[in-house]
C-alpha positions as a LaTeX table, in Angstrom:
\begin{tabular}{lrrr}
\hline
Residue & $x$ (\AA) & $y$ (\AA) & $z$ (\AA) \\
\hline
Met1 & 128.38 & 11.69 & 48.19 \\
Val2 & 126.57 & 12.31 & 44.89 \\
Thr3 & 122.81 & 12.64 & 45.14 \\
Ser4 & 120.29 & 11.32 & 42.68 \\
Gly5 & 118.88 & 14.79 & 42.25 \\
Asn6 & 115.56 & 13.92 & 43.90 \\
Leu7 & 114.73 & 16.47 & 46.56 \\
Val8 & 112.67 & 15.54 & 49.59 \\
Asn9 & 109.93 & 17.95 & 48.70 \\
Arg10 & 109.43 & 16.71 & 45.11 \\
Gly11 & 105.66 & 16.75 & 45.47 \\
Lys12 & 105.74 & 20.31 & 46.69 \\
Arg13 & 108.01 & 21.29 & 43.80 \\
Gln14 & 105.78 & 19.72 & 41.18 \\
Thr15 & 102.77 & 21.53 & 42.62 \\
Ala16 & 104.68 & 24.79 & 42.63 \\
Glu17 & 105.74 & 24.26 & 39.02 \\
Met18 & 102.15 & 23.64 & 37.91 \\
Thr19 & 100.65 & 26.57 & 39.80 \\
Arg20 & 103.31 & 28.98 & 38.61 \\
Arg21 & 103.63 & 27.74 & 35.03 \\
Ala22 & 101.56 & 30.54 & 33.57 \\
Cys23 & 103.52 & 33.09 & 35.54 \\
Val24 & 106.82 & 31.62 & 34.36 \\
Ala25 & 105.67 & 32.02 & 30.78 \\
Arg26 & 104.78 & 35.65 & 31.43 \\
Ile27 & 108.18 & 36.56 & 32.87 \\
Gly28 & 110.16 & 34.52 & 30.35 \\
His29 & 111.07 & 37.56 & 28.23 \\
Ile30 & 110.92 & 40.33 & 30.87 \\
Ser31 & 113.95 & 42.60 & 30.86 \\
Ala32 & 116.56 & 42.63 & 33.59 \\
Gly33 & 115.14 & 45.80 & 35.12 \\
Thr34 & 111.68 & 44.44 & 35.80 \\
Ser35 & 111.95 & 40.67 & 35.98 \\
Ala36 & 112.66 & 40.59 & 39.72 \\
Leu37 & 109.30 & 42.25 & 40.33 \\
Gly38 & 107.74 & 39.54 & 38.19 \\
Leu39 & 109.36 & 36.91 & 40.36 \\
Ala40 & 107.98 & 38.49 & 43.49 \\
Ala41 & 104.51 & 38.59 & 41.98 \\
Cys42 & 104.76 & 34.86 & 41.23 \\
Gly43 & 105.62 & 34.05 & 44.82 \\
Gly44 & 109.39 & 34.24 & 44.38 \\
Gln45 & 111.89 & 36.42 & 46.21 \\
Pro46 & 111.89 & 40.24 & 46.10 \\
Ala47 & 114.37 & 42.11 & 43.97 \\
Ser48 & 116.67 & 43.14 & 46.81 \\
Glu49 & 119.63 & 41.01 & 47.90 \\
Pro50 & 119.28 & 39.18 & 51.22 \\
Ala51 & 120.44 & 41.50 & 53.98 \\
Gln52 & 122.30 & 38.86 & 55.99 \\
Arg53 & 125.45 & 37.23 & 54.64 \\
Asp54 & 126.41 & 34.01 & 56.36 \\
Thr55 & 130.09 & 33.21 & 56.72 \\
Thr56 & 131.85 & 29.96 & 55.98 \\
Gly57 & 132.55 & 29.61 & 59.70 \\
Ser58 & 128.88 & 29.32 & 60.69 \\
Ala59 & 126.88 & 26.15 & 61.40 \\
Pro60 & 127.32 & 23.18 & 59.02 \\
Val61 & 125.43 & 23.60 & 55.76 \\
Thr62 & 124.86 & 21.73 & 52.50 \\
Ile63 & 125.34 & 23.47 & 49.14 \\
Arg64 & 123.88 & 21.84 & 46.03 \\
Trp65 & 125.43 & 22.21 & 42.59 \\
Thr66 & 124.35 & 20.63 & 39.32 \\
Asp67 & 125.82 & 18.35 & 36.67 \\
Asp68 & 124.75 & 15.32 & 34.65 \\
Asn69 & 124.61 & 11.73 & 35.89 \\
Ser70 & 127.46 & 10.33 & 33.79 \\
Gln71 & 130.27 & 8.34 & 35.34 \\
Pro72 & 132.84 & 11.12 & 34.72 \\
Ser73 & 130.51 & 13.65 & 36.41 \\
Arg74 & 130.00 & 11.46 & 39.46 \\
Ala75 & 133.71 & 10.76 & 39.73 \\
Phe76 & 134.49 & 14.48 & 39.45 \\
Ala77 & 131.88 & 15.27 & 42.12 \\
Asp78 & 133.42 & 12.74 & 44.49 \\
Glu79 & 136.91 & 14.12 & 43.92 \\
Phe80 & 135.67 & 17.66 & 44.42 \\
Ala81 & 133.85 & 16.76 & 47.65 \\
Lys82 & 136.98 & 15.10 & 49.02 \\
Arg83 & 139.20 & 18.08 & 48.26 \\
Phe84 & 136.66 & 20.68 & 49.33 \\
Ser85 & 135.76 & 19.04 & 52.64 \\
Ala86 & 139.41 & 18.96 & 53.64 \\
Lys87 & 139.49 & 22.76 & 53.36 \\
Tyr88 & 135.95 & 23.62 & 54.46 \\
Pro89 & 134.63 & 20.92 & 56.82 \\
Lys90 & 131.49 & 22.87 & 57.72 \\
Ile91 & 130.24 & 23.07 & 54.12 \\
Thr92 & 129.08 & 19.92 & 52.36 \\
Pro93 & 128.98 & 20.27 & 48.54 \\
Val94 & 126.43 & 17.89 & 46.99 \\
Met95 & 126.16 & 17.34 & 43.25 \\
Glu96 & 122.51 & 17.23 & 42.21 \\
Val97 & 121.68 & 15.68 & 38.86 \\
Phe98 & 120.25 & 18.11 & 36.29 \\
Ala99 & 116.49 & 18.63 & 36.45 \\
Gly100 & 115.56 & 17.73 & 32.87 \\
Gly101 & 117.33 & 16.25 & 29.90 \\
Ser102 & 117.79 & 19.12 & 27.42 \\
Trp103 & 119.16 & 22.55 & 28.26 \\
Lys104 & 115.76 & 24.00 & 27.41 \\
Glu105 & 113.96 & 21.67 & 29.79 \\
Arg106 & 116.48 & 22.40 & 32.52 \\
Ser107 & 116.06 & 26.14 & 32.04 \\
Glu108 & 112.29 & 25.88 & 32.37 \\
Lys109 & 112.49 & 23.67 & 35.45 \\
Tyr110 & 115.08 & 25.78 & 37.23 \\
Thr111 & 113.05 & 28.92 & 36.54 \\
Ala112 & 110.03 & 27.25 & 38.15 \\
Met113 & 112.18 & 26.06 & 41.04 \\
Ala114 & 113.49 & 29.59 & 41.58 \\
Leu115 & 109.92 & 30.84 & 41.82 \\
Ala116 & 109.14 & 28.11 & 44.35 \\
Gly117 & 112.26 & 28.86 & 46.39 \\
Glu118 & 113.67 & 25.39 & 45.62 \\
Met119 & 116.44 & 26.01 & 43.09 \\
Pro120 & 119.85 & 24.51 & 44.00 \\
Glu121 & 122.29 & 27.08 & 45.31 \\
Ile122 & 124.52 & 26.66 & 42.23 \\
Val123 & 123.15 & 25.81 & 38.78 \\
Trp124 & 124.90 & 25.21 & 35.47 \\
Phe125 & 123.08 & 26.95 & 32.60 \\
Ser126 & 124.24 & 26.60 & 29.00 \\
Ala127 & 123.84 & 27.63 & 25.39 \\
Thr128 & 121.04 & 30.04 & 24.55 \\
Phe129 & 119.50 & 29.64 & 28.01 \\
Leu130 & 122.29 & 31.15 & 30.10 \\
Arg131 & 121.99 & 34.87 & 29.40 \\
Pro132 & 118.16 & 34.86 & 29.58 \\
Ala133 & 118.49 & 33.26 & 33.02 \\
Leu134 & 120.91 & 36.01 & 34.04 \\
Met135 & 118.30 & 38.63 & 33.13 \\
Lys136 & 115.26 & 37.14 & 34.88 \\
Gly137 & 116.09 & 38.36 & 38.37 \\
Phe138 & 116.74 & 35.08 & 40.21 \\
Val139 & 120.52 & 35.00 & 39.75 \\
Arg140 & 122.89 & 36.68 & 42.20 \\
Glu141 & 125.48 & 39.24 & 41.14 \\
Leu142 & 128.95 & 37.87 & 41.82 \\
Asp143 & 131.04 & 41.05 & 41.76 \\
Pro144 & 131.00 & 41.55 & 45.58 \\
Phe145 & 132.49 & 38.07 & 46.03 \\
Ile146 & 134.95 & 38.48 & 43.17 \\
Lys147 & 136.24 & 41.80 & 44.51 \\
Lys148 & 136.71 & 40.25 & 47.93 \\
Asp149 & 138.47 & 37.05 & 46.86 \\
Trp150 & 140.11 & 37.47 & 43.46 \\
Lys151 & 142.96 & 39.67 & 42.31 \\
Gln152 & 143.00 & 40.80 & 38.67 \\
Ala153 & 145.42 & 38.01 & 37.76 \\
Glu154 & 142.82 & 35.47 & 38.90 \\
Ile155 & 140.18 & 37.04 & 36.67 \\
Asp156 & 142.59 & 37.24 & 33.75 \\
Asp157 & 143.19 & 33.50 & 34.04 \\
Phe158 & 139.70 & 32.90 & 32.64 \\
Tyr159 & 139.33 & 32.97 & 28.88 \\
Lys160 & 137.97 & 36.39 & 28.02 \\
Gly161 & 135.24 & 35.49 & 25.50 \\
Pro162 & 132.90 & 33.56 & 27.76 \\
Tyr163 & 133.85 & 35.41 & 30.96 \\
Glu164 & 132.91 & 38.77 & 29.48 \\
Gly165 & 129.85 & 37.22 & 27.85 \\
Met166 & 128.49 & 36.37 & 31.28 \\
Lys167 & 128.17 & 40.00 & 32.27 \\
Ile168 & 124.86 & 41.88 & 32.21 \\
Asp169 & 125.09 & 45.67 & 32.30 \\
Gly170 & 128.71 & 45.32 & 33.36 \\
Lys171 & 127.91 & 43.00 & 36.28 \\
Gln172 & 129.39 & 39.51 & 36.49 \\
Met173 & 126.43 & 37.17 & 36.85 \\
Ala174 & 128.02 & 33.77 & 36.09 \\
Ile175 & 131.42 & 32.07 & 35.97 \\
Pro176 & 132.46 & 29.79 & 33.09 \\
Val177 & 132.23 & 26.04 & 33.69 \\
Thr178 & 134.21 & 24.90 & 30.66 \\
Ile179 & 135.65 & 26.06 & 27.36 \\
Asn180 & 134.00 & 24.19 & 24.49 \\
Asn181 & 135.40 & 25.80 & 21.36 \\
Asn182 & 134.92 & 24.82 & 17.74 \\
Ile183 & 137.75 & 22.65 & 16.45 \\
Met184 & 138.45 & 19.87 & 13.94 \\
Tyr185 & 139.54 & 16.24 & 14.18 \\
Val186 & 141.48 & 14.37 & 11.51 \\
Asn187 & 142.01 & 10.71 & 10.64 \\
Leu188 & 145.79 & 10.29 & 10.50 \\
Asn189 & 145.59 & 7.02 & 8.60 \\
His190 & 143.72 & 8.79 & 5.82 \\
Leu191 & 146.36 & 11.53 & 5.67 \\
Arg192 & 149.14 & 8.97 & 5.29 \\
Glu193 & 147.20 & 7.03 & 2.65 \\
Ala194 & 146.73 & 10.21 & 0.61 \\
Ala195 & 150.39 & 11.26 & 1.17 \\
Leu196 & 149.21 & 14.49 & 2.84 \\
Pro197 & 151.24 & 16.05 & 5.66 \\
Tyr198 & 149.57 & 17.02 & 8.91 \\
Pro199 & 148.47 & 20.65 & 8.37 \\
Gly200 & 150.28 & 23.35 & 10.29 \\
Asp201 & 149.00 & 26.44 & 12.05 \\
Thr202 & 148.83 & 28.36 & 8.75 \\
Phe203 & 146.21 & 26.03 & 7.26 \\
Thr204 & 144.10 & 28.13 & 4.86 \\
Arg205 & 140.57 & 27.59 & 3.59 \\
Glu206 & 141.93 & 26.84 & 0.14 \\
Gln207 & 144.31 & 24.21 & 1.53 \\
Phe208 & 141.50 & 22.77 & 3.62 \\
Leu209 & 139.30 & 22.39 & 0.53 \\
Asp210 & 142.17 & 20.71 & $-1.32$ \\
Tyr211 & 142.64 & 18.25 & 1.55 \\
Ala212 & 138.93 & 17.46 & 1.68 \\
Gln213 & 138.82 & 16.79 & $-2.06$ \\
Arg214 & 141.91 & 14.57 & $-2.04$ \\
Leu215 & 140.70 & 12.60 & 0.97 \\
Thr216 & 137.28 & 11.87 & $-0.51$ \\
Lys217 & 136.71 & 8.50 & $-2.15$ \\
Arg218 & 133.89 & 8.76 & $-4.65$ \\
Gly219 & 130.89 & 6.50 & $-4.33$ \\
Gly220 & 130.31 & 7.21 & $-0.67$ \\
Asp221 & 133.14 & 4.98 & 0.57 \\
Arg222 & 134.78 & 7.89 & 2.36 \\
Trp223 & 134.01 & 11.57 & 2.77 \\
Gly224 & 136.76 & 14.16 & 3.07 \\
Phe225 & 134.87 & 16.40 & 5.49 \\
Asp226 & 131.77 & 16.56 & 7.64 \\
Met227 & 130.21 & 18.82 & 10.24 \\
Pro228 & 126.74 & 19.67 & 11.54 \\
Phe229 & 126.10 & 22.01 & 8.60 \\
Asp230 & 122.74 & 23.25 & 9.89 \\
Asn231 & 124.02 & 23.88 & 13.42 \\
Leu232 & 124.19 & 27.63 & 14.08 \\
Asp233 & 126.93 & 27.14 & 16.69 \\
Arg234 & 129.19 & 25.54 & 14.07 \\
Asn235 & 128.42 & 27.43 & 10.87 \\
Ala236 & 128.93 & 30.76 & 12.70 \\
Thr237 & 132.66 & 29.97 & 12.57 \\
Trp238 & 132.63 & 30.05 & 8.76 \\
Ile239 & 130.83 & 33.40 & 8.74 \\
Met240 & 133.38 & 34.96 & 11.10 \\
Met241 & 136.25 & 33.23 & 9.28 \\
Asn242 & 135.18 & 35.14 & 6.17 \\
Gly243 & 135.12 & 38.45 & 8.06 \\
Gly244 & 131.34 & 38.47 & 8.48 \\
Glu245 & 129.14 & 38.60 & 11.57 \\
Pro246 & 125.98 & 36.68 & 12.51 \\
His247 & 124.68 & 39.88 & 14.14 \\
Asp248 & 125.54 & 43.52 & 14.75 \\
Ile249 & 128.24 & 43.31 & 17.43 \\
Lys250 & 127.25 & 46.76 & 18.74 \\
Asp251 & 123.70 & 45.63 & 19.47 \\
Gly252 & 122.73 & 44.41 & 22.93 \\
Pro253 & 122.50 & 43.38 & 25.68 \\
Gln254 & 119.68 & 41.49 & 23.92 \\
Val255 & 120.55 & 41.37 & 20.25 \\
Thr256 & 117.80 & 41.84 & 17.67 \\
Lys257 & 119.88 & 42.91 & 14.64 \\
Leu258 & 120.95 & 39.72 & 12.87 \\
Thr259 & 123.13 & 40.10 & 9.77 \\
Tyr260 & 123.11 & 36.75 & 7.98 \\
Asp261 & 122.16 & 38.45 & 4.71 \\
Thr262 & 125.30 & 40.59 & 4.45 \\
Pro263 & 127.74 & 39.69 & 1.65 \\
Lys264 & 130.51 & 38.42 & 3.93 \\
Ala265 & 128.11 & 36.26 & 5.95 \\
Ile266 & 126.60 & 34.80 & 2.78 \\
Asp267 & 130.02 & 34.10 & 1.25 \\
Gly268 & 131.18 & 32.37 & 4.43 \\
Leu269 & 128.15 & 30.10 & 4.42 \\
Gln270 & 128.46 & 29.55 & 0.68 \\
Phe271 & 131.94 & 28.11 & 1.18 \\
Ile272 & 130.68 & 25.24 & 3.35 \\
His273 & 127.49 & 24.84 & 1.29 \\
Asp274 & 129.75 & 24.18 & $-1.70$ \\
Met275 & 131.61 & 21.52 & 0.28 \\
Arg276 & 128.44 & 19.47 & 0.38 \\
Trp277 & 126.61 & 20.33 & $-2.85$ \\
Lys278 & 129.25 & 21.53 & $-5.36$ \\
His279 & 132.46 & 19.76 & $-4.41$ \\
Gln280 & 130.59 & 16.78 & $-2.94$ \\
Val281 & 133.15 & 16.03 & $-0.26$ \\
Ser282 & 130.49 & 15.73 & 2.47 \\
Ala283 & 127.53 & 13.39 & 2.83 \\
Ile284 & 124.02 & 14.84 & 2.60 \\
Asn285 & 122.58 & 12.66 & 5.37 \\
Asn286 & 123.16 & 9.49 & 7.37 \\
Asp287 & 122.32 & 7.30 & 4.37 \\
Gly288 & 125.45 & 8.61 & 2.69 \\
Arg289 & 127.48 & 7.47 & 5.72 \\
Ser290 & 126.19 & 3.89 & 5.74 \\
Gly291 & 123.50 & 4.86 & 8.25 \\
Leu292 & 125.94 & 6.44 & 10.70 \\
Gly293 & 125.73 & 9.84 & 12.33 \\
Gln294 & 128.58 & 12.26 & 11.70 \\
Glu295 & 130.66 & 11.53 & 14.80 \\
Asp296 & 130.29 & 7.77 & 14.53 \\
Ala297 & 131.13 & 7.99 & 10.83 \\
Phe298 & 134.39 & 9.75 & 11.74 \\
Ile299 & 135.16 & 7.15 & 14.40 \\
Gln300 & 134.45 & 4.33 & 11.95 \\
Gly301 & 136.70 & 5.79 & 9.26 \\
Lys302 & 133.93 & 6.99 & 6.94 \\
Val303 & 134.93 & 10.67 & 7.34 \\
Ser304 & 138.47 & 12.09 & 7.21 \\
Ile305 & 138.08 & 15.55 & 8.76 \\
Tyr306 & 135.31 & 16.28 & 11.25 \\
Met307 & 134.43 & 19.69 & 12.68 \\
Val308 & 132.60 & 19.96 & 15.98 \\
Ala309 & 133.84 & 21.14 & 19.42 \\
Ser310 & 136.72 & 20.44 & 21.81 \\
Asn311 & 134.69 & 18.58 & 24.43 \\
Asn312 & 133.71 & 15.97 & 21.82 \\
Ala313 & 137.28 & 14.69 & 22.19 \\
Ala314 & 136.30 & 12.56 & 25.20 \\
Asn315 & 133.82 & 10.50 & 23.18 \\
Ile316 & 136.16 & 10.18 & 20.20 \\
Ala317 & 139.07 & 9.11 & 22.40 \\
Ala318 & 136.93 & 6.55 & 24.23 \\
Lys319 & 135.64 & 4.87 & 21.07 \\
Ala320 & 138.70 & 5.15 & 18.82 \\
Pro321 & 140.57 & 2.07 & 20.11 \\
Asp322 & 137.73 & $-0.30$ & 19.28 \\
Ser323 & 137.46 & 0.99 & 15.71 \\
Gly324 & 141.21 & 1.23 & 15.11 \\
Leu325 & 140.97 & 4.97 & 14.53 \\
Glu326 & 144.23 & 6.86 & 14.70 \\
Trp327 & 143.20 & 10.49 & 15.07 \\
Asp328 & 144.42 & 13.90 & 16.12 \\
Phe329 & 143.15 & 17.40 & 16.74 \\
Leu330 & 143.25 & 19.82 & 13.82 \\
Thr331 & 143.15 & 23.59 & 13.97 \\
Leu332 & 140.53 & 25.57 & 12.08 \\
Pro333 & 141.61 & 26.93 & 8.70 \\
Lys334 & 142.23 & 30.65 & 8.26 \\
Gly335 & 140.16 & 32.90 & 6.04 \\
Pro336 & 140.01 & 36.68 & 5.48 \\
Gly337 & 138.60 & 37.13 & 9.00 \\
Gly338 & 140.93 & 34.71 & 10.77 \\
Gln339 & 139.83 & 31.34 & 12.13 \\
Gly340 & 136.36 & 32.35 & 13.27 \\
Ala341 & 136.93 & 30.87 & 16.71 \\
Arg342 & 133.70 & 30.41 & 18.66 \\
Val343 & 133.17 & 29.09 & 22.19 \\
Ser344 & 130.09 & 27.88 & 24.03 \\
Met345 & 128.45 & 29.71 & 26.91 \\
Asp346 & 128.43 & 27.38 & 29.93 \\
Gly347 & 128.20 & 29.10 & 33.29 \\
Tyr348 & 127.60 & 28.48 & 36.97 \\
Val349 & 125.13 & 30.85 & 38.63 \\
Val350 & 124.20 & 31.37 & 42.28 \\
Asp351 & 120.58 & 31.48 & 43.39 \\
Lys352 & 119.73 & 35.04 & 44.41 \\
Ala353 & 117.27 & 33.90 & 47.06 \\
Thr354 & 119.62 & 31.67 & 49.02 \\
Lys355 & 120.59 & 32.79 & 52.51 \\
Leu356 & 123.81 & 30.86 & 52.08 \\
Gly357 & 125.37 & 33.22 & 49.59 \\
Asp358 & 128.87 & 33.14 & 51.06 \\
Gln359 & 128.92 & 29.37 & 51.28 \\
Ala360 & 127.53 & 28.99 & 47.77 \\
Trp361 & 130.21 & 31.32 & 46.43 \\
Thr362 & 132.87 & 29.35 & 48.28 \\
Val363 & 131.73 & 26.17 & 46.54 \\
Leu364 & 131.52 & 27.87 & 43.13 \\
Arg365 & 134.92 & 29.50 & 43.60 \\
Glu366 & 136.49 & 26.13 & 44.37 \\
Leu367 & 134.67 & 24.37 & 41.50 \\
Val368 & 136.34 & 26.71 & 39.00 \\
Ser369 & 139.62 & 27.03 & 40.89 \\
Ala370 & 143.01 & 26.33 & 39.37 \\
Asp371 & 143.30 & 23.37 & 41.75 \\
Met372 & 140.23 & 21.71 & 40.19 \\
Ala373 & 141.41 & 22.24 & 36.61 \\
Gln374 & 143.27 & 18.93 & 36.55 \\
Pro375 & 140.31 & 16.75 & 37.66 \\
Arg376 & 137.98 & 18.75 & 35.42 \\
Ala377 & 140.22 & 17.86 & 32.48 \\
Glu378 & 141.27 & 14.33 & 33.40 \\
Val379 & 138.22 & 13.06 & 35.31 \\
Arg380 & 135.28 & 15.11 & 34.02 \\
Arg381 & 136.88 & 15.23 & 30.54 \\
Leu382 & 136.00 & 18.87 & 29.95 \\
Thr383 & 138.27 & 21.70 & 28.90 \\
Pro384 & 138.87 & 23.83 & 32.03 \\
Pro385 & 137.67 & 27.45 & 31.87 \\
Arg386 & 141.10 & 28.80 & 32.87 \\
Arg387 & 144.15 & 29.42 & 30.74 \\
Ser388 & 146.37 & 27.81 & 33.38 \\
Gly389 & 144.21 & 24.68 & 33.26 \\
His390 & 144.57 & 23.98 & 29.55 \\
Gln391 & 147.81 & 22.09 & 30.16 \\
Phe392 & 145.89 & 19.39 & 32.01 \\
Trp393 & 143.41 & 18.96 & 29.17 \\
Glu394 & 146.35 & 18.63 & 26.78 \\
Lys395 & 147.94 & 15.98 & 29.03 \\
Ala396 & 144.65 & 14.07 & 29.07 \\
Tyr397 & 145.28 & 13.44 & 25.35 \\
Thr398 & 148.91 & 12.39 & 25.48 \\
Gly399 & 150.43 & 12.05 & 22.04 \\
Lys400 & 147.77 & 14.26 & 20.47 \\
Asn401 & 148.22 & 17.80 & 19.22 \\
Ala402 & 145.69 & 19.17 & 21.72 \\
Arg403 & 147.67 & 22.38 & 22.01 \\
Val404 & 146.00 & 23.62 & 18.80 \\
Ser405 & 142.90 & 24.28 & 20.88 \\
Arg406 & 144.71 & 26.80 & 23.08 \\
Pro407 & 144.96 & 29.72 & 20.58 \\
Leu408 & 141.40 & 29.00 & 19.44 \\
Ala409 & 140.18 & 29.32 & 23.03 \\
Glu410 & 142.18 & 32.53 & 23.47 \\
Ala411 & 140.66 & 34.14 & 20.37 \\
Ala412 & 137.19 & 32.62 & 20.65 \\
Arg413 & 134.10 & 34.77 & 20.58 \\
Ala414 & 131.31 & 33.78 & 22.94 \\
Asp415 & 128.53 & 31.97 & 21.11 \\
Pro416 & 126.73 & 34.68 & 19.08 \\
Arg417 & 123.36 & 32.94 & 19.39 \\
Ala418 & 123.51 & 33.21 & 23.18 \\
Phe419 & 123.02 & 36.98 & 22.89 \\
Trp420 & 119.89 & 37.00 & 20.72 \\
Lys421 & 116.62 & 38.10 & 22.21 \\
Asp422 & 114.25 & 35.12 & 22.31 \\
Ser423 & 117.15 & 33.06 & 21.01 \\
Asp424 & 115.30 & 29.77 & 21.23 \\
Met425 & 112.47 & 31.00 & 19.01 \\
Val426 & 114.70 & 32.98 & 16.64 \\
Gly427 & 117.14 & 30.08 & 16.44 \\
Ala428 & 114.30 & 27.83 & 15.29 \\
Ile429 & 113.44 & 30.33 & 12.54 \\
Met430 & 117.06 & 30.44 & 11.43 \\
Glu431 & 117.48 & 26.66 & 11.47 \\
Lys432 & 114.42 & 26.22 & 9.25 \\
His433 & 116.00 & 28.31 & 6.51 \\
Val434 & 119.51 & 26.94 & 7.08 \\
Gln435 & 118.18 & 23.39 & 6.71 \\
Ala436 & 116.39 & 24.33 & 3.50 \\
Thr437 & 119.66 & 25.31 & 1.86 \\
Phe438 & 122.24 & 23.04 & 3.55 \\
Asn439 & 120.28 & 19.83 & 3.99 \\
Arg440 & 117.94 & 19.89 & 0.99 \\
Asn441 & 119.37 & 22.54 & $-1.35$ \\
Asp442 & 115.81 & 23.72 & $-1.98$ \\
Val443 & 117.06 & 27.28 & $-2.23$ \\
Gly444 & 120.46 & 28.95 & $-2.60$ \\
Val445 & 122.35 & 30.34 & 0.38 \\
Ala446 & 121.77 & 34.01 & $-0.47$ \\
Glu447 & 118.02 & 33.56 & $-0.94$ \\
Ala448 & 117.71 & 31.39 & 2.15 \\
Met449 & 119.41 & 34.05 & 4.26 \\
Arg450 & 117.27 & 36.79 & 2.74 \\
Gln451 & 114.15 & 34.85 & 3.66 \\
Ala452 & 115.50 & 34.07 & 7.12 \\
Met453 & 116.29 & 37.71 & 7.87 \\
Ala454 & 112.89 & 38.84 & 6.62 \\
Glu455 & 111.19 & 36.41 & 8.98 \\
Val456 & 113.46 & 37.22 & 11.94 \\
Arg457 & 113.03 & 40.98 & 11.48 \\
Gly458 & 109.29 & 40.48 & 11.19 \\
Tyr459 & 109.31 & 38.48 & 14.42 \\
Tyr460 & 111.17 & 41.19 & 16.32 \\
Ala461 & 109.05 & 43.98 & 14.80 \\
Ser462 & 105.89 & 42.21 & 15.95 \\
Gly463 & 107.01 & 42.49 & 19.58 \\
Lys464 & 106.21 & 38.85 & 20.30 \\
\hline
\end{tabular}
């Protein structure tokens, strides 16, 4: 049965959150080596692992895991509970609705809940908030469980980019929930109208630009291409596609050396800046799309090629019939650095303080198992985190060329922004300058990136 996410001791939790709020702020940027001590000082658990490890054969227990409250999530949770209970009748897995709406709000609330000893046994963290959570001391190392239960072939079934990205100092601290890689969508009716063939796997940037220009109808009637231009998760692809890097790949585990002002990074961003401001194949804002946002504009036939991520397919597929959209997946074009494949960081973690570590791992292990790949794809409508599960996601879009996502997922780099120190703050600095050049064209790309790097380096140098 799916819970509403309201715990019995809500009043106690809210009090704990308020009394520990200042302490949470203090430990927010503490390094992995000292953050567990900070948790103990705030009334949380000590740094050491619990000495006792319960087995799955002990007394009946309930293990909570988190997801959103959408119909696909609830249906997936019910299917998972049915399958899991048949194998492990003494463990009841209960899906608890996310605490908070945004990933930032969830991160803050789960940190406070960890301090209060009330965090669910399994929590889904995402985006720029996953790796900081792994370094705060309230997440359990998973290697002892992995070594006990998984052979190397099982580990190798997970896509390497995000799996490796969820390690801290070589320790596996989270397991991928889904693979949400950058990809494109194309309006097939528009291709036929323009007498353009469906692009193959060797689609180049130059061919892509030609398609976008030929698909555009001047006067704002139809745009050849659109994407969230100021979104760092999306424009990173164009940097890497050009052979550049958003940051020094040798820096870490908390990255402070961003490289947006290098020639290859600037040229990669300049290519998509030109799409909007020079070639004018992309709208500047919603007004240019008849008041529609980018995804709705694609669905309504106002945009021919749309770049976002693979998990957006569920929304597009659901709305396409009503609008008459005939669409398909489209691979990313290739540049000097390849396709610039990038994947999100979505991971399940286990609460370090729980005394039900074995049971929690059993639930997590089954959530990401090969057996659950089909319902994760067909019911939850998410790309499974395993290579062997991609076939089910492809089958969920029968008649579509969903297979083009597979090589992108194989090659995808884990979201660069997820590795930045104080990524939420630094990301806001970056977005300010990115918006100035992409959304308003107040300043050129090169100057915007020079200003952005000066501010970011000043931020890190200040030790804030």
